[in-house]
C-alpha positions in Angstrom: 116.8 -1.6 -39.9 119.9 0.6 -40.1 120.2 3.3 -37.6 122.8 5.2 -35.6 122.6 6.2 -31.9 123.6 9.4 -30.2 122.4 9.3 -26.6 118.7 8.4 -26.8 118.3 9.6 -30.4 117.3 6.9 -32.9 117.7 7.4 -36.6 116.5 4.7 -38.9 116.2 4.3 -42.7 113.2 1.9 -42.2 110.0 3.8 -41.5 108.0 3.2 -38.4 104.6 1.9 -39.4 101.4 0.6 -37.9 103.1 -2.8 -37.7 106.1 -1.6 -35.7 106.0 -3.0 -32.2 106.5 -0.4 -29.4 108.6 -1.1 -26.3 109.9 1.4 -23.8 110.9 2.4 -20.3 109.0 4.3 -17.6 110.9 6.4 -15.2 111.3 9.9 -13.7 113.5 11.2 -15.0 114.6 9.1 -18.0 116.9 11.6 -19.8 119.9 9.6 -18.5 118.8 6.2 -19.7 120.9 4.2 -22.1 118.3 1.4 -22.6 117.0 2.9 -25.9 120.2 2.5 -27.9 120.9 -0.9 -26.4 117.4 -2.3 -27.1 117.1 -0.7 -30.5 120.4 -2.2 -31.6 119.1 -5.6 -30.3 115.9 -5.3 -32.4 117.9 -4.4 -35.5 120.4 -7.3 -35.0 117.5 -9.8 -34.7 115.7 -8.2 -37.7 112.6 -7.2 -35.6 110.3 -4.4 -36.7 110.2 -2.8 -33.2 111.2 0.5 -31.5 112.1 1.2 -27.9 111.3 4.6 -26.5 111.8 6.5 -23.2 108.7 7.7 -21.3 109.1 10.2 -18.5 106.3 9.3 -16.1 105.7 11.5 -13.1 104.8 9.4 -10.0 101.4 11.1 -9.8 100.6 9.7 -13.3 102.0 6.2 -12.9 98.6 4.5 -12.6 97.3 6.2 -15.8 100.5 5.4 -17.6 100.2 1.7 -16.8 96.5 1.7 -17.8 97.6 3.1 -21.2 99.9 0.2 -22.1 97.2 -2.1 -23.5 95.1 0.6 -25.3 98.3 2.0 -27.0 99.4 -1.5 -28.1 102.7 -1.3 -26.2 104.3 -4.7 -26.2 106.7 -4.4 -23.2 108.0 -1.9 -20.7 111.1 -1.5 -18.5 110.6 0.2 -15.2 113.2 2.3 -13.5 113.5 4.8 -10.6 111.2 5.7 -8.8 108.5 3.2 -10.0 110.0 -0.2 -9.4 108.0 -0.9 -6.1 105.0 1.4 -6.5 104.0 0.0 -9.9 103.2 -3.5 -8.5 99.5 -2.8 -7.5 98.7 -1.7 -11.0 99.8 -5.0 -12.7 97.7 -8.1 -13.3 100.4 -10.4 -11.7 104.1 -10.6 -10.9 106.2 -13.7 -11.2 107.8 -15.5 -8.3 111.1 -13.8 -8.5 109.5 -10.3 -8.6 107.3 -11.3 -5.7 110.3 -12.2 -3.6 112.1 -9.1 -4.5 109.1 -6.8 -4.0 110.0 -4.7 -7.1 109.5 -4.9 -10.9 111.8 -3.7 -13.6 110.2 -5.4 -16.6 106.6 -5.7 -17.7 105.6 -8.5 -20.1 102.4 -8.0 -22.1 100.8 -11.4 -22.6 97.2 -12.2 -23.7 96.0 -8.8 -22.6 97.6 -9.1 -19.1 100.5 -7.1 -17.6 103.0 -9.4 -15.9 105.8 -8.0 -13.7 109.3 -9.5 -13.8 112.6 -8.4 -12.2 115.8 -9.0 -14.1 118.0 -6.7 -12.0 119.4 -9.3 -9.7 120.0 -12.0 -12.3 121.6 -9.3 -14.5 123.9 -8.3 -11.7 125.0 -11.8 -11.0 125.5 -12.4 -14.8 127.8 -9.3 -14.8 129.9 -10.8 -12.1 130.1 -14.2 -13.9 131.2 -12.4 -17.0 134.1 -10.9 -14.9 135.0 -14.4 -13.6 133.8 -13.6 -10.1 132.4 -16.5 -8.0 129.9 -15.5 -5.4 130.2 -18.7 -3.4 131.5 -18.0 0.1 131.7 -14.2 -0.4 130.8 -11.8 2.4 128.7 -9.1 0.8 128.4 -5.5 2.0 125.4 -3.9 0.2 124.9 -0.2 0.4 121.2 0.8 0.0 117.8 -0.8 0.5 115.8 0.4 -2.5 114.3 -1.4 -5.4 117.6 -2.3 -7.1 119.1 -3.4 -3.8 116.2 -5.8 -3.3 116.8 -7.5 -6.6 120.6 -7.8 -6.1 120.1 -9.1 -2.5 117.8 -11.9 -3.5 120.0 -13.0 -6.3 123.3 -12.9 -4.4 121.7 -14.8 -1.5 120.6 -17.4 -4.0 124.1 -17.7 -5.3 125.9 -19.1 -2.2 127.3 -16.0 -0.4 128.3 -16.5 3.2 126.6 -13.5 4.7 125.0 -10.2 3.8 125.4 -6.9 5.6 123.1 -4.1 4.5 124.5 -0.6 5.0 121.9 2.1 5.1 121.2 5.7 6.0 117.7 4.9 7.3 117.8 1.9 9.7 114.1 1.4 9.6 114.2 0.7 5.8 117.2 -1.5 6.1 115.6 -3.5 8.9 112.4 -4.0 6.9 114.5 -5.4 4.0 116.6 -7.6 6.3 113.4 -9.1 7.9 112.0 -9.8 4.4 115.2 -11.4 3.2 115.5 -13.5 6.4 112.0 -14.9 5.8 113.2 -16.0 2.4 116.7 -17.2 3.4 116.4 -18.1 7.1 119.8 -19.9 7.2 121.8 -17.0 5.9 123.3 -14.4 8.3 121.8 -11.0 7.4 122.6 -7.9 9.3 121.9 -4.1 9.1 124.2 -1.3 10.0 124.0 2.4 9.7 126.3 4.6 7.6 127.9 5.9 10.8 129.0 2.4 12.0 132.5 1.9 13.3 135.2 0.7 10.9 135.7 -2.6 12.8 132.1 -3.5 11.8 133.3 -3.9 8.2 136.8 -5.2 8.6 137.4 -9.0 8.3 141.0 -9.5 7.6 141.5 -12.0 4.8 137.8 -12.5 4.2 136.5 -12.5 0.7 134.3 -9.4 0.5 132.1 -7.9 -2.2 131.1 -4.3 -1.7 128.1 -3.3 -3.8 126.8 0.3 -4.2 123.1 0.0 -4.9 122.4 3.8 -4.4 122.5 6.6 -7.0 125.5 8.2 -5.3 128.1 8.7 -7.9 125.9 9.8 -10.7 126.5 13.5 -9.9 129.9 15.2 -9.6 129.1 16.6 -6.2 127.7 13.4 -4.7 129.3 12.2 -1.4 131.0 8.9 -1.6 128.7 6.0 -0.5 131.4 4.2 1.6 134.6 5.4 3.3 137.4 4.8 0.9 140.0 4.2 3.6 138.0 1.2 4.8 138.3 -0.7 1.5 140.9 -3.4 1.5 143.0 -4.6 -1.5 141.5 -8.1 -1.5 137.9 -6.8 -1.8 135.8 -6.7 -4.9 134.0 -3.3 -5.3 131.1 -3.0 -7.7 128.8 -0.1 -8.5 125.3 -0.2 -10.1 125.8 3.4 -11.3 126.9 3.1 -14.9 127.5 6.8 -15.8 130.3 7.6 -15.3 131.5 4.1 -16.1 134.3 4.5 -13.5 132.6 6.2 -10.6 134.6 7.9 -7.8 134.1 4.8 -5.7 135.5 2.5 -8.3 138.4 4.8 -9.1 139.5 5.0 -5.5 139.0 1.2 -5.0 141.2 0.5 -8.0 144.0 2.7 -6.5 143.8 0.6 -3.3 144.3 -2.5 -5.4 140.7 -3.9 -5.2 139.1 -5.6 -8.2 136.3 -3.4 -9.6 133.1 -4.0 -11.6 131.2 -1.2 -13.3 127.5 -0.9 -13.6 127.5 -1.3 -17.4 127.6 -5.1 -17.0 124.4 -5.2 -14.9 122.7 -2.7 -17.3 123.7 -5.0 -20.3 122.6 -8.3 -18.7 119.3 -7.1 -17.1 118.4 -5.6 -20.5 119.3 -8.8 -22.3 117.0 -10.7 -20.0 114.2 -8.3 -20.6 114.7 -8.6 -24.3 114.3 -12.3 -24.1 111.2 -12.1 -22.0 109.6 -9.8 -24.6 110.7 -11.5 -27.8 111.4 -15.2 -26.8 114.6 -14.8 -28.8 118.2 -14.9 -27.9 119.6 -11.5 -26.9 122.6 -10.3 -29.1 124.9 -9.5 -26.2 127.8 -8.3 -28.2 125.7 -5.9 -30.3 124.0 -4.6 -27.2 127.3 -4.0 -25.4 128.7 -2.2 -28.4 125.6 0.0 -28.6 126.0 0.9 -24.9 129.7 1.8 -25.4 128.9 3.9 -28.5 126.2 5.8 -26.6 128.4 6.4 -23.6 131.2 7.6 -25.9 128.8 10.0 -27.7 127.6 11.4 -24.4 131.1 11.8 -23.0 132.2 13.7 -26.1 129.6 16.4 -25.7 
């Protein structure tokens, strides 16, 4: 199945037929997603007759969209903003990981049932492992308390970090997440602070610290920075879930300070690979998927 990718466009010399399996992503909007070139490259590499398509689903139509998955013969779906939490009541079941997180980013279709999974957190941890970063003993500052943050929080807490500080604009939402996480990890120190907290709240001289931006801030040129740059220390690790631009303003500034940085591309790659393996029961071709992401980004940046 030979094809080339430009953004979300898929060109193939092999015709799509009634036997072609359909996969995709539900989100609103989905014009920015790089999952189609990544997953379509994976299908080609594994010689699968399948296609992955973006579906822009308005929140008001989410229930109907989910109800259409089985009648249309769709074999698997990724879920992105803003549906990761609100989609759960429309599924037949969710696995233990997704239940703990309270959000779903992957739907498996199995024996006529829609099963929710969440690969975000494991994908994020895998991206750190690929960068030779060990989470054991790390103090984590996590910005945000949305669906992606929930997945990341559960996975890093499961990976031996020393404490988690959730940094949020809305304290009520942060406290709700902290209470949920504490019920799952009662022995882990978990705190919530507002964006307007004093600098000393975040300073721990010499402490291993991982700062994670789990908000969309950084996707747009006029976005404010998610964290005061002057508070970042050279021995910190700074990561961003935003993957376009690859080097966000947060990462660029952190790099100038001397901090180690990790872009959002790694998480996108590894969570997508885990979804691919759930759907196909085959090994994800990571190198091919990474190259497809890089090519798609290069094409978008050249426009």
